[in-house]
C-alpha positions as CSV (number, residue, x, y, z in Angstrom):
1,M,0.0,0.0,0.0
2,N,1.5,3.4,-1.0
3,P,1.3,6.5,1.2
4,E,-1.3,8.1,-1.0
5,T,-3.7,5.2,-0.6
6,I,-3.2,5.2,3.1
7,Q,-3.9,9.0,3.1
8,A,-7.2,8.5,1.2
9,Q,-8.2,5.9,3.8
10,I,-7.3,8.2,6.7
11,V,-9.4,11.0,5.1
12,L,-12.3,8.5,4.8
13,I,-12.0,7.5,8.5
14,E,-11.8,11.1,9.6
15,S,-15.0,12.0,7.7
16,K,-16.8,9.4,9.7
17,R,-15.5,10.8,13.1
18,S,-18.3,13.4,13.2
19,V,-20.9,10.6,13.2
20,L,-19.4,9.2,16.4
21,V,-19.2,12.6,18.0
22,K,-22.9,13.1,17.2
23,L,-23.7,9.7,18.6
24,L,-21.9,10.6,21.8
25,E,-24.4,13.5,22.3
26,Q,-27.3,11.0,22.6
27,P,-28.5,11.0,26.2
28,D,-29.7,7.3,26.1
29,L,-26.4,5.8,24.9
30,G,-25.8,3.9,28.2
31,T,-22.7,1.7,28.3
32,L,-22.2,2.1,24.6
33,R,-20.7,5.5,25.4
34,I,-17.5,3.8,26.5
35,D,-17.1,2.1,23.1
36,V,-17.8,5.3,21.2
37,N,-15.2,7.2,23.3
38,Q,-12.7,4.4,22.6
39,A,-13.4,4.6,18.9
40,L,-12.9,8.3,18.9
41,E,-9.6,8.0,20.8
42,E,-8.4,5.3,18.3
43,I,-9.3,7.5,15.3
44,D,-7.4,10.4,16.8
45,D,-4.4,8.1,17.5
46,L,-4.5,6.7,14.0
47,V,-4.5,10.2,12.5
48,D,-1.7,11.4,14.8
49,E,0.4,8.4,13.9
50,F,-0.2,8.9,10.2
51,E,0.9,12.5,10.5
52,R,4.0,11.5,12.3
53,T,4.9,8.8,9.8
54,F,4.2,10.9,6.7
55,P,4.8,14.5,7.8
56,D,5.4,15.7,4.2
57,L,2.1,14.5,2.8
58,K,-0.4,17.3,2.5
59,R,-3.9,16.9,4.0
60,L,-6.6,16.3,1.4
């Protein structure tokens, strides 16, 4: 997999982050809130790691 392909996948994942944030705002989420928080943390970590690994690639 080349860096440009990975970058496209990262952009796709980032675009779905807002759905998780919106879900987190639901008052009746219950214990699922833990999983949603974990998913958001993992997305943020993934994006950070991508940016550290490929600092020269421009954001799409």
